[in-house]
N, C-alpha and C positions, 0 to 999 in steps of 0.2 A: 684604952687607946688614948694617945697623946697627940694633940694637934698644935702646930706652931701658930702663934698668933699672927694675924695678917701684918702687924707692924714690923715683925722681924723679916718677913718677906719683902716688904716695901723698902726696908733699910738695905737689904742685900741688893735689891735691884738698883737702888740709888748709888751704892758704892760701885756697882758694875758700870753704871752710866758715867759716873765721875771718872773712872779709869779710861773709858772711851773718850770722854771729853778732853782729858789731858793729852791723849794721843792726837786727837783732832786739833788741839791748840798747838801742839808741836809741829804738826804738819802744815798748819796755816802760817806759822812763824817762818818755817823753812821756805814756803812759797813766797812770802813777802820779802825775805832776805834775798832770795834768788832774783825776783823781779827787780828789786832795788839795785842789785849788782848789774844786771843787764841794762837797766835804765842809765846807770852811770857810764857804761860802755858806749851806749848810744850818744849820750851827751858829749863824751870825749871825741868820738868819731866825727860828730857834727861840728864840734869846735875846731878840730883840725881842718875840716873841709872849709869852714868859713874863714879861717885864717890863711888859707893857702892863696898864694899869688904867684906860684911858680909856673912852669911849662904845662901845656895841655895834658901831657902824659901823666905828670904828677897829680894833677887835678882828677883825671879819670881814675887813677888808682885810689884816691881818697873817696871819690863817689862810690866806687865799688865796695870799698871797706865799710863805708857808712851804710850802704844798702844791705850788706850782710848782717851788720849789727841790728839795724832796724828790723829786718825780716825775722831774725832770731827772737827779738823782743816781742814782736807782734804774735808770733807763733806761741811763745811762752805765755803770753797774756791770754790768748784763746784757750790754751790748755787749762788755765786757771779759771775759765768761765767769764773772762772780761773781753767782751767782743766789740766794744766801741773804739774802732781804730781812728775815726775822725777826731776824737778828742785828743788822742795821743799825737796825731799829726799836727794839730793845732798847737798843743802844749809844747812840743819840742821844736816846732817850726821846721819840720822836715821839708826840704825843697823838693820840687817836682822832679828834678834830675835824679834824685835818690829814689823817689817813689816808683818811677817807671822801671827801675831795675830790681825791685823787690822780688825775690824768688828766682831771679835769672841765674842760671849756672853757665859759667864760662869755662872754656878749656884752657 
């Protein structure tokens, strides 16, 4: 009767784990890229809002657009396990008029 040495089993397990680690690394890279993209959308929406000096209707449209982008970003962060919203609010300087509209659906 022939038995495989434990070393061969350990090497096979290591190769299997490395394959899983490669997949996990790819998934993590995709999450990071997606969060980065959404963060840039938030920055752009907030920049447009800060630069606005037009009529009240235009500002309201920009506030709504910024709220949609911020809400999507915060939801995506939570799905990735990042739950500290206060840090993001401070970092991006999200104004209260945007925060009160997070998640609000308008007709």
